[in-house]
Structures are given as structure tokens and as C-alpha cells.
N, CA and C atoms of all chains as a GROMACS GRO file, in nm:
protein
  561
    1UNK      N    1   1.939   5.162  13.535
    1UNK     CA    2   1.888   5.299  13.554
    1UNK      C    3   2.000   5.401  13.535
    2UNK      N    4   2.118   5.369  13.596
    2UNK     CA    5   2.233   5.460  13.587
    2UNK      C    6   2.283   5.470  13.443
    3UNK      N    7   2.288   5.353  13.375
    3UNK     CA    8   2.339   5.354  13.237
    3UNK      C    9   2.244   5.431  13.146
    4UNK      N   10   2.113   5.420  13.172
    4UNK     CA   11   2.014   5.493  13.092
    4UNK      C   12   2.031   5.644  13.112
    5UNK      N   13   2.058   5.680  13.237
    5UNK     CA   14   2.077   5.822  13.271
    5UNK      C   15   2.204   5.876  13.203
    6UNK      N   16   2.310   5.792  13.205
    6UNK     CA   17   2.436   5.832  13.141
    6UNK      C   18   2.420   5.847  12.990
    7UNK      N   19   2.345   5.754  12.930
    7UNK     CA   20   2.319   5.761  12.785
    7UNK      C   21   2.244   5.889  12.751
    8UNK      N   22   2.146   5.918  12.834
    8UNK     CA   23   2.065   6.038  12.814
    8UNK      C   24   2.153   6.164  12.824
    9UNK      N   25   2.240   6.165  12.923
    9UNK     CA   26   2.330   6.278  12.946
    9UNK      C   27   2.427   6.294  12.829
   10UNK      N   28   2.479   6.182  12.780
   10UNK     CA   29   2.570   6.184  12.666
   10UNK      C   30   2.500   6.239  12.543
   11UNK      N   31   2.374   6.200  12.522
   11UNK     CA   32   2.297   6.246  12.408
   11UNK      C   33   2.276   6.398  12.415
   12UNK      N   34   2.241   6.444  12.534
   12UNK     CA   35   2.217   6.588  12.553
   12UNK      C   36   2.345   6.667  12.526
   13UNK      N   37   2.459   6.617  12.578
   13UNK     CA   38   2.588   6.683  12.558
   13UNK      C   39   2.624   6.687  12.410
   14UNK      N   40   2.605   6.573  12.341
   14UNK     CA   41   2.636   6.563  12.199
   14UNK      C   42   2.547   6.660  12.119
   15UNK      N   43   2.419   6.665  12.155
   15UNK     CA   44   2.326   6.755  12.086
   15UNK      C   45   2.370   6.900  12.102
   16UNK      N   46   2.416   6.934  12.222
   16UNK     CA   47   2.461   7.071  12.248
   16UNK      C   48   2.583   7.104  12.164
   17UNK      N   49   2.676   7.007  12.154
   17UNK     CA   50   2.797   7.028  12.074
   17UNK      C   51   2.762   7.047  11.927
   18UNK      N   52   2.671   6.960  11.876
   18UNK     CA   53   2.630   6.969  11.736
   18UNK      C   54   2.560   7.102  11.710
   19UNK      N   55   2.470   7.142  11.800
   19UNK     CA   56   2.398   7.269  11.786
   19UNK      C   57   2.495   7.385  11.784
   20UNK      N   58   2.598   7.380  11.868
   20UNK     CA   59   2.699   7.485  11.875
   20UNK      C   60   2.775   7.494  11.744
   21UNK      N   61   2.815   7.375  11.691
   21UNK     CA   62   2.889   7.371  11.565
   21UNK      C   63   2.804   7.427  11.452
   22UNK      N   64   2.675   7.388  11.448
   22UNK     CA   65   2.583   7.438  11.346
   22UNK      C   66   2.574   7.588  11.352
   23UNK      N   67   2.565   7.637  11.472
   23UNK     CA   68   2.548   7.780  11.492
   23UNK      C   69   2.669   7.857  11.439
   24UNK      N   70   2.791   7.811  11.468
   24UNK     CA   71   2.913   7.876  11.420
   24UNK      C   72   2.920   7.867  11.268
   25UNK      N   73   2.884   7.751  11.213
   25UNK     CA   74   2.887   7.732  11.068
   25UNK      C   75   2.784   7.822  11.000
   26UNK      N   76   2.666   7.834  11.063
   26UNK     CA   77   2.561   7.922  11.008
   26UNK      C   78   2.607   8.067  11.005
   27UNK      N   79   2.670   8.106  11.115
   27UNK     CA   80   2.719   8.244  11.124
   27UNK      C   81   2.821   8.272  11.014
   28UNK      N   82   2.915   8.177  10.996
   28UNK     CA   83   3.020   8.195  10.896
   28UNK      C   84   2.959   8.200  10.754
   29UNK      N   85   2.861   8.114  10.730
   29UNK     CA   86   2.796   8.108  10.598
   29UNK      C   87   2.725   8.240  10.567
   30UNK      N   88   2.652   8.291  10.666
   30UNK     CA   89   2.580   8.418  10.646
   30UNK      C   90   2.679   8.531  10.622
   31UNK      N   91   2.789   8.532  10.697
   31UNK     CA   92   2.889   8.638  10.683
   31UNK      C   93   2.955   8.631  10.546
   32UNK      N   94   2.976   8.510  10.497
   32UNK     CA   95   3.038   8.493  10.365
   32UNK      C   96   2.945   8.546  10.256
   33UNK      N   97   2.815   8.520  10.271
   33UNK     CA   98   2.717   8.568  10.173
   33UNK      C   99   2.712   8.721  10.170
   34UNK      N  100   2.734   8.781  10.287
   34UNK     CA  101   2.725   8.926  10.301
   34UNK      C  102   2.855   8.998  10.259
   35UNK      N  103   2.962   8.921  10.250
   35UNK     CA  104   3.096   8.977  10.229
   35UNK      C  105   3.108   9.071  10.108
   36UNK      N  106   3.056   9.034   9.988
   36UNK     CA  107   3.070   9.125   9.872
   36UNK      C  108   3.002   9.261   9.896
   37UNK      N  109   2.886   9.259   9.961
   37UNK     CA  110   2.814   9.385   9.988
   37UNK      C  111   2.893   9.472  10.085
   38UNK      N  112   2.952   9.408  10.187
   38UNK     CA  113   3.029   9.483  10.286
   38UNK      C  114   3.157   9.538  10.224
   39UNK      N  115   3.222   9.456  10.141
   39UNK     CA  116   3.343   9.501  10.072
   39UNK      C  117   3.313   9.624   9.986
   40UNK      N  118   3.198   9.619   9.916
   40UNK     CA  119   3.160   9.732   9.829
   40UNK      C  120   3.137   9.858   9.911
   41UNK      N  121   3.068   9.844  10.024
   41UNK     CA  122   3.042   9.960  10.113
   41UNK      C  123   3.172  10.016  10.169
   42UNK      N  124   3.263   9.927  10.206
   42UNK     CA  125   3.393   9.971  10.260
   42UNK      C  126   3.474  10.041  10.151
   43UNK      N  127   3.473   9.984  10.031
   43UNK     CA  128   3.552  10.040   9.920
   43UNK      C  129   3.504  10.179   9.882
   44UNK      N  130   3.373  10.204   9.892
   44UNK     CA  131   3.322  10.338   9.858
   44UNK      C  132   3.324  10.433   9.978
   45UNK      N  133   3.372  10.384  10.092
   45UNK     CA  134   3.387  10.469  10.211
   45UNK      C  135   3.258  10.494  10.287
   46UNK      N  136   3.154  10.416  10.255
   46UNK     CA  137   3.026  10.436  10.321
   46UNK      C  138   3.023  10.375  10.461
   47UNK      N  139   3.112  10.280  10.484
   47UNK     CA  140   3.115  10.213  10.613
   47UNK      C  141   3.261  10.184  10.654
   48UNK      N  142   3.285  10.182  10.782
   48UNK     CA  143   3.420  10.156  10.832
   48UNK      C  144   3.417  10.057  10.946
   49UNK      N  145   3.534  10.028  10.998
   49UNK     CA  146   3.548   9.932  11.109
   49UNK      C  147   3.581  10.009  11.236
   50UNK      N  148   3.495   9.997  11.336
   50UNK     CA  149   3.523  10.071  11.460
   50UNK      C  150   3.620   9.994  11.551
   51UNK      N  151   3.656  10.055  11.664
   51UNK     CA  152   3.759   9.994  11.750
   51UNK      C  153   3.703   9.888  11.845
   52UNK      N  154   3.577   9.848  11.822
   52UNK     CA  155   3.518   9.742  11.906
   52UNK      C  156   3.486   9.617  11.824
   53UNK      N  157   3.532   9.619  11.697
   53UNK     CA  158   3.513   9.502  11.612
   53UNK      C  159   3.381   9.499  11.537
   54UNK      N  160   3.318   9.617  11.522
   54UNK     CA  161   3.190   9.623  11.452
   54UNK      C  162   3.195   9.722  11.336
   55UNK      N  163   3.102   9.705  11.243
   55UNK     CA  164   3.090   9.799  11.132
   55UNK      C  165   3.019   9.925  11.182
   56UNK      N  166   3.061  10.038  11.131
   56UNK     CA  167   2.999  10.164  11.172
   56UNK      C  168   3.013  10.264  11.057
   57UNK      N  169   2.916  10.354  11.047
   57UNK     CA  170   2.925  10.458  10.946
   57UNK      C  171   3.022  10.564  10.998
   58UNK      N  172   3.134  10.587  10.927
   58UNK     CA  173   3.230  10.687  10.976
   58UNK      C  174   3.175  10.828  10.959
   59UNK      N  175   3.235  10.928  11.023
   59UNK     CA  176   3.182  11.064  11.012
   59UNK      C  177   3.166  11.111  10.868
   60UNK      N  178   3.259  11.068  10.781
   60UNK     CA  179   3.251  11.111  10.641
   60UNK      C  180   3.163  11.019  10.557
   61UNK      N  181   3.114  10.911  10.615
   61UNK     CA  182   3.033  10.814  10.541
   61UNK      C  183   2.890  10.859  10.529
   62UNK      N  184   2.811  10.778  10.459
   62UNK     CA  185   2.669  10.813  10.444
   62UNK      C  186   2.582  10.703  10.503
   63UNK      N  187   2.480  10.743  10.572
   63UNK     CA  188   2.389  10.646  10.634
   63UNK      C  189   2.297  10.588  10.527
   64UNK      N  190   2.226  10.484  10.561
   64UNK     CA  191   2.129  10.426  10.470
   64UNK      C  192   2.186  10.312  10.388
   65UNK      N  193   2.261  10.225  10.453
   65UNK     CA  194   2.318  10.109  10.382
   65UNK      C  195   2.230   9.985  10.399
   66UNK      N  196   2.105  10.007  10.426
   66UNK     CA  197   2.012   9.895  10.440
   66UNK      C  198   2.038   9.818  10.569
   67UNK      N  199   2.000   9.692  10.569
   67UNK     CA  200   2.013   9.612  10.692
   67UNK      C  201   2.147   9.538  10.699
   68UNK      N  202   2.232   9.557  10.597
   68UNK     CA  203   2.358   9.481  10.591
   68UNK      C  204   2.443   9.505  10.716
   69UNK      N  205   2.457   9.630  10.754
   69UNK     CA  206   2.542   9.662  10.870
   69UNK      C  207   2.481   9.603  10.999
   70UNK      N  208   2.352   9.620  11.015
   70UNK     CA  209   2.285   9.568  11.136
   70UNK      C  210   2.297   9.416  11.144
   71UNK      N  211   2.271   9.350  11.030
   71UNK     CA  212   2.278   9.203  11.028
   71UNK      C  213   2.419   9.153  11.056
   72UNK      N  214   2.517   9.219  10.992
   72UNK     CA  215   2.657   9.178  11.010
   72UNK      C  216   2.698   9.198  11.156
   73UNK      N  217   2.663   9.312  11.212
   73UNK     CA  218   2.701   9.340  11.351
   73UNK      C  219   2.635   9.242  11.449
   74UNK      N  220   2.514   9.203  11.419
   74UNK     CA  221   2.444   9.107  11.506
   74UNK      C  222   2.517   8.972  11.503
   75UNK      N  223   2.558   8.930  11.382
   75UNK     CA  224   2.631   8.803  11.371
   75UNK      C  225   2.770   8.812  11.434
   76UNK      N  226   2.836   8.927  11.417
   76UNK     CA  227   2.969   8.944  11.480
   76UNK      C  228   2.957   8.935  11.632
   77UNK      N  229   2.852   8.996  11.684
   77UNK     CA  230   2.828   8.993  11.829
   77UNK      C  231   2.814   8.848  11.877
   78UNK      N  232   2.742   8.768  11.798
   78UNK     CA  233   2.723   8.626  11.833
   78UNK      C  234   2.857   8.551  11.828
   79UNK      N  235   2.938   8.583  11.726
   79UNK     CA  236   3.069   8.517  11.713
   79UNK      C  237   3.158   8.554  11.832
   80UNK      N  238   3.159   8.682  11.868
   80UNK     CA  239   3.243   8.726  11.980
   80UNK      C  240   3.198   8.659  12.110
   81UNK      N  241   3.067   8.642  12.124
   81UNK     CA  242   3.014   8.577  12.245
   81UNK      C  243   3.057   8.429  12.249
   82UNK      N  244   3.054   8.364  12.131
   82UNK     CA  245   3.096   8.222  12.123
   82UNK      C  246   3.244   8.208  12.161
   83UNK      N  247   3.327   8.295  12.102
   83UNK     CA  248   3.472   8.288  12.128
   83UNK      C  249   3.501   8.323  12.274
   84UNK      N  250   3.427   8.418  12.327
   84UNK     CA  251   3.446   8.455  12.468
   84UNK      C  252   3.416   8.336  12.559
   85UNK      N  253   3.312   8.263  12.524
   85UNK     CA  254   3.274   8.146  12.603
   85UNK      C  255   3.382   8.037  12.594
   86UNK      N  256   3.439   8.021  12.474
   86UNK     CA  257   3.543   7.919  12.453
   86UNK      C  258   3.672   7.951  12.527
   87UNK      N  259   3.707   8.081  12.531
   87UNK     CA  260   3.839   8.121  12.578
   87UNK      C  261   3.842   8.175  12.720
   88UNK      N  262   3.726   8.212  12.772
   88UNK     CA  263   3.722   8.269  12.907
   88UNK      C  264   3.743   8.419  12.908
   89UNK      N  265   3.744   8.480  12.788
   89UNK     CA  266   3.756   8.626  12.779
   89UNK      C  267   3.616   8.687  12.779
   90UNK      N  268   3.608   8.819  12.775
   90UNK     CA  269   3.477   8.883  12.765
   90UNK      C  270   3.449   8.910  12.617
   91UNK      N  271   3.321   8.916  12.578
   91UNK     CA  272   3.290   8.946  12.437
   91UNK      C  273   3.350   9.081  12.392
   92UNK      N  274   3.358   9.177  12.484
   92UNK     CA  275   3.415   9.309  12.450
   92UNK      C  276   3.564   9.295  12.417
   93UNK      N  277   3.635   9.213  12.496
   93UNK     CA  278   3.778   9.191  12.472
   93UNK      C  279   3.799   9.120  12.338
   94UNK      N  280   3.710   9.025  12.307
   94UNK     CA  281   3.720   8.955  12.178
   94UNK      C  282   3.697   9.053  12.064
   95UNK      N  283   3.596   9.139  12.079
   95UNK     CA  284   3.566   9.240  11.976
   95UNK      C  285   3.684   9.334  11.954
   96UNK      N  286   3.748   9.375  12.062
   96UNK     CA  287   3.863   9.466  12.050
   96UNK      C  288   3.981   9.396  11.982
   97UNK      N  289   3.999   9.267  12.016
   97UNK     CA  290   4.107   9.190  11.952
   97UNK      C  291   4.080   9.177  11.803
   98UNK      N  292   3.955   9.155  11.766
   98UNK     CA  293   3.917   9.146  11.625
   98UNK      C  294   3.938   9.281  11.556
   99UNK      N  295   3.905   9.389  11.626
   99UNK     CA  296   3.925   9.524  11.569
   99UNK      C  297   4.072   9.547  11.537
  100UNK      N  298   4.160   9.499  11.625
  100UNK     CA  299   4.305   9.515  11.601
  100UNK      C  300   4.348   9.434  11.478
  101UNK      N  301   4.292   9.312  11.465
  101UNK     CA  302   4.324   9.228  11.348
  101UNK      C  303   4.278   9.297  11.220
  102UNK      N  304   4.155   9.350  11.223
  102UNK     CA  305   4.100   9.416  11.104
  102UNK      C  306   4.183   9.539  11.068
  103UNK      N  307   4.218   9.616  11.172
  103UNK     CA  308   4.296   9.739  11.148
  103UNK      C  309   4.430   9.708  11.082
  104UNK      N  310   4.494   9.602  11.127
  104UNK     CA  311   4.626   9.571  11.070
  104UNK      C  312   4.613   9.501  10.934
  105UNK      N  313   4.501   9.432  10.910
  105UNK     CA  314   4.488   9.356  10.786
  105UNK      C  315   4.414   9.426  10.674
  106UNK      N  316   4.347   9.537  10.705
  106UNK     CA  317   4.267   9.605  10.601
  106UNK      C  318   4.354   9.670  10.495
  107UNK      N  319   4.300   9.674  10.374
  107UNK     CA  320   4.372   9.738  10.263
  107UNK      C  321   4.359   9.889  10.272
  108UNK      N  322   4.444   9.958  10.197
  108UNK     CA  323   4.441  10.106  10.196
  108UNK      C  324   4.305  10.154  10.147
  109UNK      N  325   4.258  10.262  10.208
  109UNK     CA  326   4.131  10.322  10.167
  109UNK      C  327   4.014  10.287  10.256
  110UNK      N  328   4.032  10.189  10.346
  110UNK     CA  329   3.923  10.148  10.435
  110UNK      C  330   3.923  10.239  10.558
  111UNK      N  331   3.804  10.283  10.599
  111UNK     CA  332   3.791  10.365  10.720
  111UNK      C  333   3.811  10.278  10.844
  112UNK      N  334   3.903  10.322  10.928
  112UNK     CA  335   3.934  10.249  11.051
  112UNK      C  336   3.929  10.347  11.169
  113UNK      N  337   3.867  10.304  11.277
  113UNK     CA  338   3.868  10.386  11.400
  113UNK      C  339   3.981  10.335  11.488
  114UNK      N  340   4.075  10.424  11.524
  114UNK     CA  341   4.187  10.379  11.608
  114UNK      C  342   4.143  10.362  11.754
  115UNK      N  343   4.234  10.315  11.838
  115UNK     CA  344   4.198  10.285  11.977
  115UNK      C  345   4.159  10.411  12.055
  116UNK      N  346   4.204  10.526  12.007
  116UNK     CA  347   4.167  10.653  12.072
  116UNK      C  348   4.033  10.707  12.026
  117UNK      N  349   3.971  10.640  11.927
  117UNK     CA  350   3.839  10.682  11.880
  117UNK      C  351   3.841  10.768  11.754
  118UNK      N  352   3.960  10.793  11.700
  118UNK     CA  353   3.972  10.876  11.580
  118UNK      C  354   3.953  10.791  11.454
  119UNK      N  355   3.878  10.846  11.359
  119UNK     CA  356   3.857  10.776  11.232
  119UNK      C  357   3.961  10.820  11.131
  120UNK      N  358   4.024  10.723  11.066
  120UNK     CA  359   4.124  10.754  10.963
  120UNK      C  360   4.108  10.656  10.848
  121UNK      N  361   4.138  10.705  10.728
  121UNK     CA  362   4.140  10.613  10.612
  121UNK      C  363   4.276  10.547  10.612
  122UNK      N  364   4.277  10.416  10.604
  122UNK     CA  365   4.406  10.345  10.608
  122UNK      C  366   4.484  10.369  10.478
  123UNK      N  367   7.847   9.518  18.609
  123UNK     CA  368   7.781   9.396  18.561
  123UNK      C  369   7.631   9.412  18.554
  124UNK      N  370   7.579   9.475  18.660
  124UNK     CA  371   7.436   9.497  18.669
  124UNK      C  372   7.391   9.595  18.558
  125UNK      N  373   7.478   9.697  18.537
  125UNK     CA  374   7.448   9.796  18.434
  125UNK      C  375   7.451   9.731  18.293
  126UNK      N  376   7.545   9.639  18.273
  126UNK     CA  377   7.557   9.569  18.144
  126UNK      C  378   7.432   9.486  18.115
  127UNK      N  379   7.387   9.414  18.216
  127UNK     CA  380   7.266   9.331  18.200
  127UNK      C  381   7.144   9.417  18.170
  128UNK      N  382   7.136   9.530  18.234
  128UNK     CA  383   7.024   9.623  18.215
  128UNK      C  384   7.024   9.677  18.072
  129UNK      N  385   7.142   9.712  18.025
  129UNK     CA  386   7.159   9.766  17.890
  129UNK      C  387   7.126   9.660  17.784
  130UNK      N  388   7.174   9.539  17.808
  130UNK     CA  389   7.148   9.428  17.714
  130UNK      C  390   6.999   9.398  17.707
  131UNK      N  391   6.936   9.389  17.825
  131UNK     CA  392   6.792   9.358  17.825
  131UNK      C  393   6.710   9.469  17.761
  132UNK      N  394   6.760   9.590  17.762
  132UNK     CA  395   6.688   9.702  17.699
  132UNK      C  396   6.706   9.698  17.547
  133UNK      N  397   6.825   9.658  17.503
  133UNK     CA  398   6.855   9.659  17.358
  133UNK      C  399   6.804   9.536  17.285
  134UNK      N  400   6.794   9.426  17.356
  134UNK     CA  401   6.755   9.299  17.292
  134UNK      C  402   6.619   9.305  17.219
  135UNK      N  403   6.514   9.357  17.285
  135UNK     CA  404   6.385   9.362  17.212
  135UNK      C  405   6.393   9.446  17.086
  136UNK      N  406   6.469   9.556  17.093
  136UNK     CA  407   6.481   9.644  16.975
  136UNK      C  408   6.549   9.569  16.860
  137UNK      N  409   6.648   9.490  16.899
  137UNK     CA  410   6.723   9.413  16.799
  137UNK      C  411   6.632   9.311  16.730
  138UNK      N  412   6.550   9.242  16.807
  138UNK     CA  413   6.461   9.140  16.750
  138UNK      C  414   6.347   9.200  16.672
  139UNK      N  415   6.294   9.310  16.722
  139UNK     CA  416   6.182   9.372  16.648
  139UNK      C  417   6.230   9.419  16.511
  140UNK      N  418   6.356   9.461  16.502
  140UNK     CA  419   6.414   9.497  16.373
  140UNK      C  420   6.417   9.380  16.279
  141UNK      N  421   6.451   9.265  16.328
  141UNK     CA  422   6.458   9.144  16.245
  141UNK      C  423   6.320   9.101  16.197
  142UNK      N  424   6.222   9.112  16.285
  142UNK     CA  425   6.087   9.067  16.253
  142UNK      C  426   6.028   9.149  16.140
  143UNK      N  427   6.063   9.279  16.134
  143UNK     CA  428   6.004   9.366  16.033
  143UNK      C  429   6.060   9.349  15.892
  144UNK      N  430   6.171   9.275  15.881
  144UNK     CA  431   6.229   9.252  15.749
  144UNK      C  432   6.144   9.146  15.678
  145UNK      N  433   6.071   9.192  15.579
  145UNK     CA  434   5.977   9.102  15.512
  145UNK      C  435   5.979   9.133  15.362
  146UNK      N  436   5.988   9.033  15.281
  146UNK     CA  437   5.986   9.056  15.136
  146UNK      C  438   5.853   9.008  15.078
  147UNK      N  439   5.801   9.083  14.986
  147UNK     CA  440   5.676   9.044  14.922
  147UNK      C  441   5.708   8.977  14.788
  148UNK      N  442   5.662   8.855  14.768
  148UNK     CA  443   5.692   8.789  14.640
  148UNK      C  444   5.621   8.858  14.522
  149UNK      N  445   5.688   8.865  14.410
  149UNK     CA  446   5.628   8.928  14.291
  149UNK      C  447   5.531   8.829  14.228
  150UNK      N  448   5.407   8.876  14.212
  150UNK     CA  449   5.303   8.789  14.157
  150UNK      C  450   5.300   8.804  14.005
  151UNK      N  451   5.339   8.701  13.933
  151UNK     CA  452   5.340   8.709  13.787
  151UNK      C  453   5.232   8.623  13.721
  152UNK      N  454   5.164   8.545  13.801
  152UNK     CA  455   5.065   8.452  13.749
  152UNK      C  456   4.953   8.520  13.666
  153UNK      N  457   4.890   8.629  13.719
  153UNK     CA  458   4.782   8.690  13.642
  153UNK      C  459   4.826   8.739  13.505
  154UNK      N  460   4.950   8.785  13.493
  154UNK     CA  461   5.001   8.832  13.363
  154UNK      C  462   5.005   8.715  13.266
  155UNK      N  463   5.054   8.601  13.315
  155UNK     CA  464   5.060   8.482  13.231
  155UNK      C  465   4.922   8.442  13.184
  156UNK      N  466   4.825   8.448  13.277
  156UNK     CA  467   4.688   8.409  13.243
  156UNK      C  468   4.633   8.502  13.136
  157UNK      N  469   4.657   8.635  13.152
  157UNK     CA  470   4.607   8.732  13.054
  157UNK      C  471   4.666   8.705  12.917
  158UNK      N  472   4.797   8.683  12.913
  158UNK     CA  473   4.864   8.656  12.785
  158UNK      C  474   4.807   8.530  12.722
  159UNK      N  475   4.786   8.428  12.805
  159UNK     CA  476   4.732   8.302  12.757
  159UNK      C  477   4.594   8.321  12.696
  160UNK      N  478   4.507   8.398  12.763
  160UNK     CA  479   4.372   8.424  12.712
  160UNK      C  480   4.380   8.502  12.581
  161UNK      N  481   4.468   8.602  12.574
  161UNK     CA  482   4.482   8.680  12.451
  161UNK      C  483   4.526   8.593  12.334
  162UNK      N  484   4.618   8.502  12.361
  162UNK     CA  485   4.665   8.412  12.255
  162UNK      C  486   4.551   8.322  12.209
  163UNK      N  487   4.475   8.271  12.307
  163UNK     CA  488   4.361   8.186  12.274
  163UNK      C  489   4.258   8.261  12.189
  164UNK      N  490   4.231   8.387  12.228
  164UNK     CA  491   4.134   8.469  12.155
  164UNK      C  492   4.182   8.492  12.012
  165UNK      N  493   4.309   8.531  11.995
  165UNK     CA  494   4.363   8.556  11.860
  165UNK      C  495   4.354   8.430  11.774
  166UNK      N  496   4.384   8.317  11.835
  166UNK     CA  497   4.381   8.190  11.762
  166UNK      C  498   4.237   8.156  11.720
  167UNK      N  499   4.143   8.176  11.815
  167UNK     CA  500   4.002   8.146  11.785
  167UNK      C  501   3.949   8.240  11.677
  168UNK      N  502   3.992   8.367  11.682
  168UNK     CA  503   3.950   8.463  11.578
  168UNK      C  504   4.006   8.423  11.442
  169UNK      N  505   4.133   8.382  11.441
  169UNK     CA  506   4.195   8.336  11.315
  169UNK      C  507   4.120   8.214  11.260
  170UNK      N  508   4.084   8.122  11.350
  170UNK     CA  509   4.013   8.003  11.306
  170UNK      C  510   3.880   8.038  11.242
  171UNK      N  511   3.810   8.133  11.304
  171UNK     CA  512   3.678   8.166  11.253
  171UNK      C  513   3.684   8.256  11.129
  172UNK      N  514   3.766   8.362  11.137
  172UNK     CA  515   3.765   8.464  11.032
  172UNK      C  516   3.872   8.445  10.924
  173UNK      N  517   3.966   8.352  10.947
  173UNK     CA  518   4.077   8.336  10.853
  173UNK      C  519   4.033   8.317  10.709
  174UNK      N  520   3.939   8.226  10.689
  174UNK     CA  521   3.891   8.196  10.553
  174UNK      C  522   3.813   8.316  10.497
  175UNK      N  523   3.731   8.376  10.582
  175UNK     CA  524   3.651   8.492  10.538
  175UNK      C  525   3.742   8.607  10.496
  176UNK      N  526   3.845   8.632  10.578
  176UNK     CA  527   3.939   8.741  10.548
  176UNK      C  528   4.012   8.716  10.415
  177UNK      N  529   4.044   8.589  10.389
  177UNK     CA  530   4.116   8.559  10.264
  177UNK      C  531   4.027   8.581  10.142
  178UNK      N  532   3.895   8.576  10.163
  178UNK     CA  533   3.802   8.599  10.051
  178UNK      C  534   3.762   8.745  10.038
  179UNK      N  535   3.795   8.824  10.138
  179UNK     CA  536   3.754   8.965  10.137
  179UNK      C  537   3.841   9.048  10.043
  180UNK      N  538   3.775   9.138   9.969
  180UNK     CA  539   3.847   9.224   9.875
  180UNK      C  540   3.912   9.342   9.946
  181UNK      N  541   3.873   9.367  10.069
  181UNK     CA  542   3.929   9.482  10.143
  181UNK      C  543   4.028   9.439  10.251
  182UNK      N  544   4.063   9.311  10.249
  182UNK     CA  545   4.156   9.259  10.350
  182UNK      C  546   4.279   9.203  10.282
  183UNK      N  547   4.394   9.237  10.336
  183UNK     CA  548   4.520   9.186  10.279
  183UNK      C  549   4.530   9.036  10.305
  184UNK      N  550   4.575   8.962  10.207
  184UNK     CA  551   4.600   8.820  10.228
  184UNK      C  552   4.734   8.807  10.298
  185UNK      N  553   4.738   8.737  10.413
  185UNK     CA  554   4.865   8.725  10.485
  185UNK      C  555   4.974   8.662  10.399
  186UNK      N  556   5.093   8.727  10.405
  186UNK     CA  557   5.205   8.674  10.325
  186UNK      C  558   5.261   8.551  10.393
  187UNK      N  559   5.281   8.442  10.315
  187UNK     CA  560   5.335   8.319  10.374
  187UNK      C  561   5.486   8.312  10.357
   0.00000   0.00000   0.00000
């Protein structure tokens, strides 16, 4: 009885791990598919990176970029939640850390919101 | 002699109470270490997830090796 219970528990744990891995892989795959569209929007200045790790239309940008921004932000939110769970941080802290990475790694011409909330072209 | 004993007994409690009040508070550095550790973990996890995506992005600099 105990061994059957342990086997069942092991199966449930393994399933959870596999589901988690699938979910992260799915998120990455979707983000990769969306990448050219986001790069194009960033290059034309229609969208920028805010200081919380999400895409946002900067003051000088134009609205109406379809569902790309919404979809990307939803997936980023899921990624930040996953990393927060792994590391013991909050999703907000993960988002801010990602915003800092993006700000330092972005090429010239990309709209970036600094930590004080000001939008600047890098 | 009697006056000396009276003076000593009056000063003794003051002397000891002075000693008792000397107390040092240890500096707590543990939470700082924990915060730094979490930040490092977060940066590493972000690199693991976004590293490949960033290298494929046309608007992101490829890290110099």
C-alpha cells in the first residue's frame, strides 16, 4: 500500500515537473515567433521597454500595434512568475531585473523608460 | 570607618548599574546576503531563459565574449 502511494506521488511530482518544463518551453517558443514583429515595432519607435520589464507604447509612439504587445506582455508576466517561484523573489522584482537587463543590452534607438519613469531613446 | 562604609555602599550600586548598561548590538548582515543571493539567482534565471532570445533579437546587443 505504501509503495503504491509512493509510486503515485512520484508520478504526480514527475508530471508537475514535465508540465512546468513544457510551459517554459512553450513560452520561449511563442516569444521567439513574436520576436521579429517586436523588433520591427521597437526599430520604428512604436513601442518601448518600460521599467517593469514590459512592452509599452512610449509617449512619442503610436498606439494600435495589434495584439503583439498584449500577447508578449502576458507571456513575460508568466515567465517572471515562474522565475519568482524558482528563486523566491517577487514577480515585480524579476520584472525590474529584466528591465535593467533590457536597458543595458538594447541597441541605440530603442525607447527605454528609466527607473525614474522618464522615457528616453537609447 | 562608619562614614567610609556608608559612602561605599552608596556608590556601589551606581558603579554596577553603569556596567550593566554597557551593551553592544551585533550588526545584522544576514538579510543583505540573502537579498544579494536572490538577485544573483534572478539574474541567472533571466539569462537562462532570455539569453538565446536576446542573441536572436535585432534590437539587442550580442554580449561581447
